C-alpha positions in Angstrom: 10.0 9.2 1.7 7.5 6.7 0.3 8.7 7.5 -3.2 11.7 7.0 -2.6 11.3 3.5 -1.2 9.2 3.0 -4.3 11.8 4.1 -6.7 15.0 2.1 -4.9 12.5 -0.7 -5.3 12.9 -0.8 -8.8 16.5 -0.2 -9.2 19.1 -2.8 -8.9 20.2 -1.9 -5.3 16.8 -2.0 -3.8 15.1 -5.5 -3.7 11.1 -7.2 -2.9 9.0 -9.4 -4.8 8.4 -7.7 -8.3 5.1 -8.3 -8.5 4.7 -6.2 -5.1 5.2 -3.0 -6.7 1.7 -2.8 -7.9 0.0 -3.5 -4.7 2.8 -0.4 -3.1 1.5 2.0 -5.9 -2.2 0.9 -5.6 -2.0 1.5 -1.8 -0.4 5.1 -2.4 -3.0 6.0 -4.9 -6.1 4.9 -2.6 -4.7 6.6 0.6 -4.3 9.9 -1.5 -8.0 9.2 -3.1 -9.2 8.9 0.3 -7.6 11.9 1.4 -8.9 14.1 -1.7 -12.5 12.7 -1.4 -12.6 13.4 2.4 -11.0 16.9 2.0 -13.5 18.0 -0.9 -16.2 16.8 0.5 -17.5 15.5 -3.0 -21.0 13.8 -2.4 -22.5 16.2 -0.2 -21.2 19.2 -2.3 -23.2 17.9 -5.0 -26.1 17.2 -2.8 -26.6 18.9 0.2 -28.6 17.6 3.1 -29.0 14.0 1.3 -26.0 12.6 2.4 -25.6 12.9 6.1 -26.2 9.7 8.0 -25.0 7.4 4.5 -22.4 7.8 1.9 -21.0 11.2 2.6 -16.9 11.9 2.1 -16.1 10.7 5.3 -17.7 7.5 5.0 -16.1 7.0 1.6 -13.1 7.9 2.5 -12.8 4.9 5.3 -13.5 2.5 2.7 -11.1 3.7 0.3 -8.2 3.9 3.0 -9.4 0.5 4.1 -8.7 -0.7 0.6 -5.2 0.4 0.4 -4.5 -1.1 3.8 -5.9 -4.4 1.4 -3.0 -3.7 -0.9 -0.4 -3.1 1.7 -1.6 -6.7 3.2 -1.0 -8.2 -0.5 2.3 -6.6 -1.1 3.7 -7.6 2.3 2.5 -11.4 1.8 4.4 -11.2 -1.4 7.5 -9.6 -0.1 7.6 -11.8 3.2 7.4 -14.8 0.5 10.0 -13.5 -1.6 12.1 -13.4 1.1 11.7 -16.8 2.6 12.6 -18.4 -0.4 15.8 -15.9 -1.6 18.8 -16.5 0.4 20.3 -13.3 1.6 23.6 -14.5 3.0 25.6 -17.6 2.9 25.8 -20.3 5.1 28.3 -20.5 7.3 29.7 -23.8 8.4 30.2 -23.5 12.2 31.3 -26.8 13.0 34.2 -27.3 14.5 36.5 -29.8 13.3 
């Protein structure tokens, strides 16, 4: 679903601030990277027993995922600013003559 919405975003039928697309891609990449680091247990596999309390894969995964949320926030802010400046529908005069 995320890939479909990102693809729709770059087509003529999609919308959003074009500058926010970079943040959407980075958000997804950071989340996948955090998942890989957590699943592969990379640092403690190379140095067993030395990273039990600090800098283990679980801690690194959390830091990377927080960075992904940062990119989510940056993209959302750009999209909200874009939405507030773009007219989405014409103004209808509701005054009765």
